[in-house]
C-alpha positions in Angstrom: 85.5 72.3 64.1 82.7 73.3 61.7 83.0 72.2 58.1 84.2 74.8 55.5 81.7 76.7 53.4 81.8 75.8 49.7 81.3 78.6 47.2 79.6 76.8 44.3 80.7 77.8 40.9 83.8 79.6 42.2 86.0 76.5 42.6 87.0 77.5 46.1 86.2 76.4 49.7 85.9 79.2 52.2 86.2 78.7 56.0 83.1 79.4 58.1 82.8 83.1 58.8 84.8 84.3 55.8 83.7 87.5 54.1 83.6 88.4 50.4 82.1 91.2 48.2 81.3 91.6 44.6 83.1 94.3 42.6 80.9 96.0 40.0 83.9 97.2 38.0 85.7 93.9 37.5 82.7 91.6 37.8 84.5 89.3 40.1 83.9 88.1 43.6 86.7 89.2 45.9 87.5 86.9 48.8 88.7 88.6 52.0 91.3 87.2 54.3 93.0 84.7 52.0 96.6 84.1 53.1 97.6 80.5 52.6 96.3 78.2 49.9 96.6 74.4 49.4 95.3 72.7 46.3 93.3 69.5 47.2 91.3 68.9 44.1 91.3 70.0 40.5 88.2 72.0 41.0 88.4 73.0 44.7 90.8 75.1 46.8 91.1 75.2 50.6 91.6 78.7 52.1 93.6 78.5 55.4 94.7 81.3 57.6 97.2 81.1 60.5 95.9 84.4 61.9 92.3 85.5 62.3 91.1 87.8 59.5 89.8 90.4 61.9 89.1 90.6 65.6 87.0 92.8 67.8 88.5 95.5 70.0 88.1 95.3 73.8 84.6 96.0 74.8 83.8 99.6 75.8 82.6 99.7 79.4 80.3 102.5 80.4 81.2 104.7 83.4 78.0 103.5 85.1 79.1 99.9 85.3 81.9 98.1 87.1 84.8 96.6 85.2 84.7 92.8 84.9 87.3 90.8 86.9 90.2 89.4 84.8 89.4 86.0 86.3 85.8 85.4 87.4 85.2 85.3 91.1 83.8 81.7 90.8 87.1 80.5 89.4 89.1 82.4 92.0 87.2 80.8 94.8 87.5 77.3 93.3 91.2 77.7 92.9 91.5 78.9 96.5 89.6 75.9 97.8 91.8 73.6 95.7 95.0 75.2 97.2 93.7 74.8 100.8 92.8 71.2 100.1 96.3 70.4 98.7 98.1 72.4 101.4 96.7 70.0 104.1 98.5 67.1 102.6 101.9 68.7 102.2 104.3 70.3 104.6 104.2 74.1 104.9 106.6 75.7 102.4 108.5 79.0 103.1 106.9 82.1 101.6 108.5 82.8 98.2 109.6 86.3 97.0 108.3 89.0 96.7 105.7 88.1 99.4 108.5 87.6 101.9 109.9 91.1 101.3 112.8 90.0 99.1 113.4 90.8 95.5 112.9 88.4 92.6 116.5 88.4 91.3 115.6 87.2 87.8 113.3 90.2 87.3 115.7 92.9 88.3 117.2 93.1 84.7 113.6 93.1 83.3 112.7 96.1 85.5 115.7 98.1 84.2 114.7 97.2 80.6 111.2 98.3 81.2 112.4 101.6 82.8 114.7 102.4 79.8 112.1 101.3 77.3 109.6 103.7 78.7 112.0 106.7 78.5 113.2 105.6 75.0 109.6 105.3 73.8 108.8 108.8 75.1 111.8 110.4 73.4 111.2 108.6 70.1 107.5 109.5 70.1 108.4 113.2 70.5 110.6 113.0 67.4 108.1 111.1 65.3 105.3 113.5 66.2 107.4 116.3 64.6 107.0 114.7 61.1 103.8 112.6 61.5 100.8 114.7 62.6 98.7 113.5 65.5 95.4 115.2 66.3 93.3 115.1 69.5 89.7 116.1 70.0 89.2 119.3 72.0 86.2 118.0 73.9 86.8 114.2 74.4 89.8 111.9 74.7 89.8 110.5 71.2 92.9 111.0 69.0 93.7 110.3 65.3 97.0 109.8 63.5 96.9 111.7 60.3 96.9 115.2 58.7 93.1 115.4 58.9 90.9 113.9 61.5 88.4 111.1 60.8 84.8 112.1 60.0 83.0 109.7 62.3 80.5 111.2 64.7 81.8 109.6 67.9 82.4 112.5 70.2 80.9 112.2 73.7 82.4 115.4 75.1 80.9 118.7 76.2 77.9 119.8 74.1 78.5 117.0 71.6 74.8 117.2 70.6 75.3 120.7 69.3 78.1 119.5 67.0 76.1 116.3 66.1 78.9 114.1 67.5 81.6 115.6 65.3 85.1 116.1 66.7 87.0 119.4 66.8 90.6 118.5 66.2 93.7 120.2 67.7 97.4 119.2 67.8 98.0 116.3 70.2 100.9 115.9 72.7 102.8 112.9 73.9 100.5 112.6 76.9 97.6 112.0 74.5 99.4 109.0 72.9 100.8 107.6 76.2 98.2 108.2 78.8 99.9 109.1 82.1 98.7 106.8 84.9 100.1 107.8 88.3 100.1 106.0 91.6 101.3 106.5 95.2 105.0 105.7 95.8 105.5 103.2 98.6 108.7 103.5 100.7 107.9 100.0 102.1 106.0 97.7 99.8 104.9 95.5 102.8 104.2 98.4 105.1 100.9 99.7 106.3 98.3 100.7 103.8 98.0 104.4 103.0 95.3 106.0 105.0 92.9 108.7 103.9 94.7 111.4 105.9 98.1 110.6 104.2 96.8 111.0 100.6 98.5 114.4 100.1 101.7 113.7 102.0 102.8 110.8 99.8 104.3 111.6 96.4 102.6 110.2 93.2 104.8 108.9 90.3 104.0 107.0 87.1 102.6 103.6 87.7 105.2 101.9 85.5 108.0 103.6 87.3 106.6 102.5 90.7 106.4 98.9 89.4 110.0 99.0 88.3 111.1 100.5 91.6 109.4 97.8 93.6 111.0 95.2 91.2 114.5 96.4 91.9 115.3 99.7 90.1 117.1 102.1 92.5 116.1 105.8 92.0 117.7 108.3 94.4 114.6 110.5 94.3 112.3 107.7 95.3 114.0 105.5 97.9 112.4 102.3 99.0 113.2 99.7 101.7 115.3 96.7 100.5 115.4 93.6 102.8 118.1 91.0 102.7 116.3 88.5 104.9 112.7 87.2 104.6 110.2 88.9 107.0 108.7 87.0 109.9 104.9 86.8 109.6 102.9 86.8 112.8 99.5 87.0 111.0 98.0 87.8 107.7 99.0 91.5 107.8 101.3 91.5 110.8 105.0 91.2 109.9 108.4 91.7 111.7 111.7 92.4 109.9 114.4 89.9 110.5 117.6 90.9 112.2 120.3 91.7 109.6 123.1 92.6 111.9 125.0 89.4 111.2 125.1 90.1 107.4 128.0 91.9 105.8 127.7 95.3 104.3 125.6 95.4 101.1 127.5 95.5 97.9 126.4 97.3 94.7 124.0 95.2 92.7 125.4 93.4 89.6 122.1 94.0 87.8 122.2 97.7 88.1 122.3 99.5 84.7 122.4 103.2 83.7 119.0 104.8 83.2 118.4 106.9 80.2 117.4 110.6 80.5 114.3 112.1 79.1 115.0 114.7 76.4 113.3 118.1 77.0 110.8 119.3 74.4 113.0 122.2 73.4 115.9 119.8 72.4 113.9 117.4 70.3 115.3 117.0 66.8 113.0 115.6 64.1 114.3 112.9 61.7 116.0 114.3 58.6 114.6 112.0 55.9 112.3 109.1 55.2 115.0 106.5 55.9 115.7 107.9 59.3 112.0 108.1 60.0 111.6 104.4 59.1 114.4 103.3 61.3 113.1 105.5 64.2 109.7 103.9 63.8 111.2 100.4 64.0 113.1 101.4 67.2 109.9 103.0 68.7 107.9 99.9 67.9 110.6 97.7 69.5 110.6 99.8 72.6 106.8 99.6 72.8 106.9 95.8 72.6 109.7 95.6 75.2 107.6 97.8 77.5 104.5 95.7 77.1 106.2 92.3 77.5 108.4 93.4 80.4 105.5 95.0 82.3 103.5 91.8 81.8 106.3 89.7 83.3 106.6 92.1 86.3 102.9 92.0 87.0 102.9 88.2 87.3 105.0 88.5 90.4 104.4 92.0 91.7 100.7 92.6 92.2 99.0 95.6 90.7 95.5 96.7 91.7 93.0 98.9 89.8 89.7 100.4 90.9 86.7 98.7 89.3 84.9 102.0 88.9 87.6 104.6 88.0 91.1 104.4 86.4 93.0 104.6 89.8 95.9 102.2 89.9 97.9 101.0 92.9 101.1 99.0 92.8 101.2 96.8 95.8 99.7 93.7 97.5 96.6 95.7 98.5 95.1 99.0 97.5 95.3 102.2 99.5 92.5 103.5 101.8 92.2 107.0 100.3 88.6 107.9 99.7 89.1 109.8 96.5 87.0 107.7 94.0 84.6 110.0 92.2 83.1 107.5 89.8 79.4 106.6 89.4 77.6 106.2 92.8 80.7 106.9 94.8 78.5 108.3 97.6 77.3 104.8 98.3 80.9 103.6 98.8 81.9 106.7 100.7 84.5 107.4 98.0 86.3 104.2 98.6 87.8 102.3 95.6 86.7 98.8 94.6 90.1 97.2 94.2 90.6 94.2 91.9 93.5 92.7 89.9 94.7 95.0 87.1 95.4 94.0 83.6 98.2 95.3 81.3 95.7 97.7 79.6 95.0 99.3 83.0 98.7 99.9 83.6 99.5 101.0 80.0 96.4 102.1 78.2 96.8 101.3 74.4 94.6 104.3 73.2 93.1 102.7 70.0 92.9 104.9 66.9 91.5 104.2 63.4 93.9 102.7 61.0 94.3 104.7 57.8 94.9 102.3 54.8 97.7 102.9 52.4 95.3 103.2 49.5 93.2 105.9 51.1 94.4 109.3 52.3 91.2 110.0 54.2 88.6 107.8 55.9 85.1 107.8 54.5 82.1 108.0 56.9 80.0 105.5 54.9 82.8 102.8 55.0 83.4 102.8 58.7 82.7 99.1 59.2 85.5 98.2 56.9 88.3 100.1 58.7 90.3 98.6 61.6 91.9 100.1 64.7 95.3 99.8 66.4 97.0 101.3 69.4 98.1 104.9 68.7 101.8 104.0 69.1 101.5 101.2 66.6 99.6 103.3 64.1 102.1 106.1 64.4 105.0 103.7 63.8 103.3 102.0 60.8 102.7 105.4 59.1 106.4 106.1 59.7 107.5 103.1 57.8 107.6 100.2 60.3 106.4 96.8 59.6 103.1 95.8 61.1 103.4 93.2 64.0 101.5 90.0 63.5 99.5 90.4 66.8 98.0 93.7 65.6 96.9 92.6 62.1 93.5 91.2 63.1 92.3 94.5 64.7 93.8 96.6 61.9 91.9 94.4 59.3 94.7 94.6 56.8 93.2 91.6 54.8 89.8 93.2 54.5 89.0 94.5 51.0 87.7 98.1 51.2 85.1 99.1 48.6 85.7 102.2 46.6 82.3 103.6 47.1 79.0 103.1 49.0 77.4 101.1 46.2 80.1 98.4 46.4 79.8 98.4 50.2 76.1 97.6 50.0 77.0 94.5 47.9 79.0 92.9 50.7 77.6 89.5 51.7 
């Protein structure tokens, strides 16, 4: 660990990488990111922080480059060779669920929680957006939580050069905050891969719903095959269903829970006062965290694929064969997708927006480097009165001192 940086004459010891700026009004040096202090000497003070002061957002990947693998190929191959080496010394084990066609019983309640959290989150966001304005750019996919849009010239939409990169703001919808990611519904998760000719005959549903259905949620509109015996594997992709005639009639699952209904837009009732808005924001933030944590648990057992060139997502052990990829240089791939393991952000895009500090009603263009960002759902709940979760504080830069004008910003060390 590198030694701390000593600020001579200030009587304080700063950790390496700390930031500070001089205020011309008070004539004092303001230290940014100080949370915990411990006195170690009569003339020195150690600044310690349990959480990073600020963190960078996920890197923006151009549409002309392929997404990086979550785990590098070199490490995947090394782990595969290690598994093969260890498997030669041990007896062959039976295939665990869900690869054998059975459900993971411990994840069925999690699937129902994720399903209800998604519906609850949608209903609460519709209510919050009645009292907290959310704006969306007319030409690009950027959004902003606030009465007036931000002044940054970051638009990359149609004819952005004529507007000098400025956004043209309109009223946003729930689909702008929660990006709808759809995928093909599989009636048999271990069945044959979807061919190019079947791309229009198979229904498409939200990817989170398909993940919950494969994990054990029963929906009458989207039936799926449930096996009670492990499948018999003849080869890598050749399977035969086991005979289930000797089993008794199936009983209703003890994990089955009632699923919430999505409220139509015409029946949405906004919160009456500030207290109700704050409690609704807390419930919305809790539903968002339940959705994120539950989906991450399901993705550890039930594989989800994403195209490395476009946002197409497929829930299943291997991607479909539909040649509908229209990303950069798709002609060289004949429209086929480049499937790889998906991350949580591929399944549930967070849609980062600029965080508006409590001390400033509007963002200033010259002080852009001092502002942080957060997922749109989190920023909406924070402006509604919810407490900021610890995991989002680094990207929101809550501990960063914001200068009052451009002259103070130029004095930042």
